[in-house]
C-alpha positions in Angstrom: 2.9 6.6 -9.3 3.8 10.4 -9.3 6.5 10.6 -12.1 7.7 13.9 -10.6 9.2 12.1 -7.5 12.5 10.4 -7.8 12.4 6.8 -6.8 15.7 5.7 -5.4 14.9 3.4 -2.6 14.4 -0.2 -3.5 13.1 -3.1 -1.2 13.1 -6.6 -1.6 10.9 -9.0 0.6 9.3 -12.5 0.5 5.7 -13.3 0.6 3.8 -16.4 1.2 2.8 -17.9 -2.3 -0.9 -17.5 -1.4 -0.6 -13.8 -0.6 1.7 -13.3 -3.9 -1.1 -15.0 -6.0 -3.9 -12.7 -4.4 -2.0 -9.7 -5.0 -1.1 -10.7 -8.6 -4.9 -11.6 -9.4 -5.8 -8.1 -7.8 -3.2 -6.3 -10.0 -4.3 -8.2 -13.2 -8.0 -7.4 -12.4 -7.1 -3.7 -12.3 -4.8 -4.0 -15.4 -1.8 -2.6 -13.8 1.7 -4.0 -12.9 2.0 -5.9 -9.5 4.6 -3.5 -8.4 2.1 -0.4 -9.0 -0.4 -2.2 -7.0 2.0 -2.8 -4.0 3.3 0.8 -4.0 -0.3 2.1 -4.0 -1.3 -0.1 -1.2 1.7 0.7 0.9 1.4 4.3 0.2 -2.3 4.3 1.3 -1.5 2.4 4.4 1.3 4.9 5.4 -1.1 7.8 4.7 -3.6 6.3 7.1 -1.1 5.5 9.7 0.1 9.2 9.7 -3.5 10.4 9.9 -4.1 8.1 13.0 -0.8 9.4 14.5 -1.9 13.0 14.1 -5.4 12.5 15.3 -5.7 9.4 17.6 -9.1 10.7 19.1 -10.6 10.6 15.7 -9.3 7.0 15.1 -10.9 5.9 18.5 -14.2 7.4 17.4 -14.1 5.7 13.9 -13.4 2.2 15.6 -16.6 2.3 17.8 
């Protein structure tokens, strides 16, 4: 996580136990906290979504 950026927003959500266990195992395999893994995965998904929104034609090409 970027320590220069203030983190003020909090979110709570529920997951199926099986998904939680998979994420927990993934975080453990990478020797990092589960919260950090979830932050990273969400950040990557948002960045990918923004790229797709700015260049939808590129996304069409990549999905072929």
